[in-house]
C-alpha positions in Angstrom: -8.5 -43.2 -21.9 -11.8 -43.6 -23.8 -14.4 -40.8 -24.2 -16.7 -40.7 -21.3 -20.4 -39.7 -21.1 -20.6 -37.2 -18.2 -24.2 -38.0 -17.5 -23.9 -41.8 -17.2 -20.2 -42.4 -16.7 -20.2 -44.8 -19.6 -17.4 -45.0 -22.1 -17.4 -45.1 -25.9 -16.5 -48.5 -27.3 -14.5 -48.7 -30.6 -16.7 -50.0 -33.4 -16.2 -50.9 -37.0 -17.6 -48.7 -39.8 -16.8 -45.4 -38.2 -16.2 -42.3 -40.2 -13.9 -40.0 -38.1 -13.8 -36.2 -38.3 -11.2 -34.3 -36.4 -11.0 -30.7 -35.5 -7.3 -29.5 -35.3 -6.5 -26.6 -32.9 -7.4 -27.6 -29.3 -8.2 -31.1 -30.4 -5.2 -32.6 -32.2 -2.8 -29.7 -31.4 -2.2 -27.8 -28.3 -3.4 -24.2 -28.7 -0.4 -21.8 -29.1 0.0 -18.1 -28.2 -0.2 -17.3 -32.0 -1.7 -19.1 -34.9 1.7 -19.9 -36.4 3.1 -21.2 -33.1 1.5 -24.7 -33.2 3.6 -27.8 -33.7 2.6 -31.1 -35.2 4.7 -34.0 -33.7 6.0 -36.9 -35.6 4.0 -39.1 -33.2 0.7 -37.4 -34.2 1.5 -37.8 -37.9 2.2 -41.5 -37.3 -1.1 -42.0 -35.4 -3.1 -40.4 -38.2 -1.1 -42.3 -40.9 -2.2 -45.5 -39.1 -5.7 -44.4 -38.4 -6.6 -43.6 -42.0 -6.2 -47.1 -43.4 -7.6 -48.6 -40.2 -10.9 -46.7 -40.9 -10.8 -47.6 -44.6 -9.6 -44.1 -45.3 -12.8 -42.6 -43.8 -10.8 -40.0 -41.9 -11.0 -36.2 -42.4 -9.8 -33.0 -40.8 -12.4 -30.4 -40.2 -10.8 -27.1 -39.2 -11.0 -23.3 -39.2 -7.6 -23.2 -40.8 -7.2 -23.0 -44.6 -6.5 -26.2 -46.5 -3.1 -24.9 -47.5 -2.1 -24.4 -43.9 -3.4 -27.9 -42.9 -1.4 -29.5 -45.7 1.7 -27.6 -44.6 1.3 -28.6 -40.9 0.6 -32.3 -41.5 2.9 -32.9 -44.5 3.6 -35.4 -45.9 0.1 -36.5 -45.0 -2.6 -35.3 -47.3 -6.0 -36.1 -45.8 -9.5 -35.3 -46.9 -10.2 -32.0 -45.2 -12.6 -29.2 -44.8 -10.9 -25.8 -44.1 -12.2 -22.4 -43.0 -15.2 -24.1 -41.2 -16.3 -25.7 -44.4 -15.8 -22.9 -46.8 -13.0 -25.0 -48.4 -13.6 -28.7 -49.0 -11.3 -31.4 -50.3 -13.0 -34.8 -50.6 -11.5 -38.2 -51.1 -10.9 -37.6 -54.8 -8.7 -34.6 -54.1 -10.9 -32.1 -55.8 -11.2 -28.8 -54.0 -14.4 -26.7 -53.7 -14.5 -23.2 -52.3 -17.4 -21.1 -51.1 -17.6 -17.4 -50.4 -16.2 -14.3 -52.2 -13.1 -12.8 -50.4 -14.2 -9.4 -51.7 -17.2 -9.5 -49.4 -14.9 -9.0 -46.5 -12.9 -6.2 -48.0 -14.7 -3.4 -46.0 -13.7 -5.2 -42.8 -10.0 -5.8 -43.5 -8.6 -2.3 -42.8 -10.6 -1.6 -39.6 -9.6 -5.0 -38.2 -6.0 -4.6 -39.1 -6.0 -1.0 -37.6 -7.5 -2.4 -34.4 -4.7 -5.0 -34.1 -2.1 -2.3 -34.7 -3.6 -0.1 -32.0 -3.8 -2.9 -29.4 -0.4 -4.6 -28.8 -0.8 -8.4 -28.5 -3.9 -8.6 -30.7 -3.3 -10.5 -34.0 -5.3 -9.9 -37.1 -5.4 -13.0 -39.3 -6.6 -12.7 -42.9 -7.6 -16.1 -44.3 -9.2 -14.5 -47.4 -12.6 -16.1 -46.9 -12.7 -15.5 -43.2 -11.1 -12.9 -40.9 -10.0 -13.3 -37.3 -8.9 -11.2 -34.3 -6.8 -13.2 -31.8 -6.6 -11.6 -28.4 -4.9 -14.4 -26.4 -2.0 -12.2 -25.7 -4.2 -9.2 -25.0 -7.3 -10.4 -23.1 -8.0 -6.8 -21.9 -8.9 -6.0 -25.5 -11.7 -8.6 -25.8 -14.7 -6.4 -25.2 -13.4 -3.6 -27.5 -12.8 -6.2 -30.2 -16.3 -7.6 -29.8 -17.8 -4.1 -30.1 -15.8 -3.4 -33.3 -16.7 -6.8 -34.8 -20.4 -6.4 -34.0 -20.4 -2.9 -35.6 -18.7 -4.0 -38.7 -20.8 -7.1 -39.3 -24.1 -5.4 -38.5 -23.8 -3.6 -41.9 -24.0 -6.9 -43.7 -27.3 -8.1 -42.2 -27.5 -11.9 -41.9 -24.8 -12.4 -44.5 -22.0 -12.8 -42.0 -21.5 -14.9 -38.9 -19.3 -14.1 -35.9 -17.8 -17.0 -34.1 -16.7 -16.2 -30.6 -14.2 -18.9 -29.8 -11.3 -19.4 -27.5 -9.7 -16.0 -27.3 -10.6 -15.3 -31.0 -13.3 -13.6 -32.9 -13.8 -14.9 -36.4 -16.0 -13.5 -39.2 -17.2 -15.8 -42.0 -20.0 -15.8 -44.6 -23.1 -17.8 -43.6 -22.5 -20.3 -46.4 -21.2 -23.3 -44.6 -20.2 -24.7 -41.2 -18.5 -27.8 -39.8 -21.8 -29.6 -39.6 -22.5 -29.1 -43.3 -18.9 -30.3 -44.0 -19.6 -33.5 -42.2 -22.7 -34.1 -44.2 -20.8 -33.4 -47.5 -18.2 -36.0 -46.6 -20.9 -38.6 -45.7 -22.2 -38.3 -49.2 -18.9 -39.6 -50.7 -17.1 -43.0 -50.6 -15.5 -44.2 -48.3 -17.5 -42.1 -45.8 -20.9 -43.0 -47.1 -22.9 -45.4 -44.9 -20.6 -45.1 -41.9 -21.4 -43.9 -38.4 -19.8 -40.4 -38.0 -17.6 -39.6 -35.0 -16.6 -35.9 -34.5 -14.1 -34.6 -32.0 -13.8 -30.9 -31.3 -13.1 -28.4 -28.5 -14.8 -25.1 -29.3 -18.1 -23.4 -30.1 -17.2 -23.6 -33.8 -17.6 -27.4 -33.5 -21.1 -27.3 -32.1 -22.7 -27.4 -35.6 -20.9 -30.7 -36.2 -21.8 -32.1 -32.8 -25.5 -31.5 -33.6 -25.3 -33.1 -37.1 -23.5 -36.1 -35.8 -26.0 -36.5 -32.9 -28.9 -36.3 -35.4 -27.3 -39.0 -37.6 -26.9 -41.4 -34.7 -23.1 -40.8 -34.4 -20.8 -40.0 -31.6 -19.9 -36.4 -30.6 -16.8 -35.8 -28.4 -15.9 -32.5 -26.7 -12.3 -31.9 -25.6 -12.0 -30.2 -22.2 -14.4 -29.7 -19.3 -16.8 -27.1 -18.0 -18.4 -25.9 -21.3 -22.0 -26.1 -22.3 -22.0 -28.4 -25.3 -24.2 -30.7 -27.4 -21.4 -33.3 -27.4 -22.3 -36.5 -25.6 -18.8 -37.6 -24.7 -15.8 -36.0 -23.3 -12.0 -36.3 -23.4 -10.0 -34.1 -21.1 -7.3 -32.7 -23.3 -5.2 -33.0 -26.5 -3.0 -35.7 -25.2 -6.0 -37.8 -24.3 -7.3 -37.4 -27.8 -4.1 -38.6 -29.4 -3.9 -41.5 -27.0 -7.4 -42.6 -27.8 -6.9 -42.2 -31.6 -3.8 -44.4 -31.3 -6.0 -47.0 -29.5 -8.7 -46.8 -32.1 -6.2 -47.2 -34.9 -4.7 -50.3 -33.3 -8.1 -52.0 -32.6 -9.5 -51.3 -36.0 -6.3 -52.5 -37.7 -6.4 -55.6 -35.7 -10.0 -56.3 -36.7 -9.4 -55.6 -40.3 -6.5 -58.0 -40.2 -8.7 -60.7 -38.6 -11.3 -60.2 -41.2 -8.8 -60.6 -44.0 -7.3 -63.7 -42.4 
């Protein structure tokens, strides 16, 4: 199944010279009850391992997870990646850059942890440079969690951003986003000069969708029923993996023909 434009019904045709940027949770991986509950299948690793050379290594993960977690999940693959919504960045050379001071979030840690302790099912996730409250197992706590997060972040003026995602509230410094991460990749070889393609499933991916649209690329939202700037849709994670497998095969075939 190829990505489809809901407005016209047209589908996206695989093209050479793409630079591909992939969100992880909800895009490559089925969302789990807890952050640690996700599984990376051998099939997905194999698809990505074939997709990277097929794109000329212009393939990167762009995720809200830390780089260390991405590396652990996808090992032995080690792809260029932006973690923590762009606060961590590892380009094609392997050099890692980090933005944001973890100490900035210190006043929020104890109140958020206390809230999770007081609301069974809520999980407090400390990623050092971002903090998250997951309430997938306690949806009744959503509004109380929002009130607390708004109260805590209001003290920091415009320095912090709250991302209200799929059953999670995440707090991060306003220093980077996924769109800025895409732009940073496109400045470097082998991404430079290619048409960007970004696949994501949540509000945290909208910055990247906008950047990709502005650059004449292709933005793809996973799932239906959401307001989004993405111009194409895929229904679910399985459809994403199936399409990436198709892209890898077609690009590899073309590269082989070109080298014949």
